[in-house]
C-alpha positions in Angstrom: 0.3 0.0 0.3 2.9 2.3 0.7 5.7 2.9 -1.8 9.3 1.4 -0.3 8.9 4.1 2.4 7.1 7.2 2.9 9.7 10.8 3.2 8.4 12.7 6.5 9.8 16.4 6.3 9.0 18.5 9.5 8.3 22.2 9.3 8.9 24.8 11.8 4.9 24.1 12.8 3.2 21.6 13.8 2.9 20.5 10.4 4.7 17.6 8.2 5.2 17.1 4.4 5.0 13.7 3.6 6.2 12.5 0.3 6.3 9.0 -1.9 2.9 8.1 -0.7 1.5 5.3 -2.6 -1.2 7.0 -5.0 -3.9 4.1 -3.9 -3.9 4.9 -0.4 -7.0 6.3 0.6 -7.3 9.3 3.0 -9.0 7.0 5.8 -5.8 4.9 5.5 -3.5 7.8 5.8 -5.7 9.3 8.8 -5.5 6.1 10.7 -1.9 5.6 10.1 -1.0 9.4 11.1 -3.4 9.3 14.3 -1.2 7.0 16.0 0.9 9.5 16.7 -1.1 12.4 17.7 -4.3 14.0 17.4 -4.5 15.7 13.8 -6.2 19.1 13.0 -5.7 18.8 9.3 -4.9 16.5 6.5 -4.7 17.8 3.2 -4.8 14.6 0.5 -4.3 16.3 -2.9 -5.8 14.2 -6.1 -5.8 14.9 -9.7 -8.9 17.2 -10.4 -9.3 15.0 -13.7 -8.9 11.3 -12.5 -9.5 12.4 -9.0 -6.8 9.7 -8.0 -4.6 10.8 -5.0 -0.9 12.7 -6.1 1.4 10.6 -4.0 1.7 13.2 -0.8 0.3 15.1 1.5 -0.2 17.4 4.8 -0.4 16.1 7.9 -1.0 19.4 10.5 -1.2 18.7 14.2 -2.8 20.2 17.3 0.6 20.7 18.8 4.6 20.5 17.9 5.4 17.8 20.0 3.1 15.4 17.8 5.3 16.0 15.1 8.2 14.7 16.6 7.4 11.1 16.8 
């Protein structure tokens, strides 16, 4: 479901940028995965406007910066 290994880049805030995400993964699976580290405030899951297929990256915003450190 996940390509090789997802790459996570933490910003200076409570948001992480995740790349190398399998394009077949669903929003619900991503949400379940990242909820394991903390309470999610927002999950941006970009999709192609025509095919509606996931683009292979996402942004996960947590309520606290500490949740990003996991």
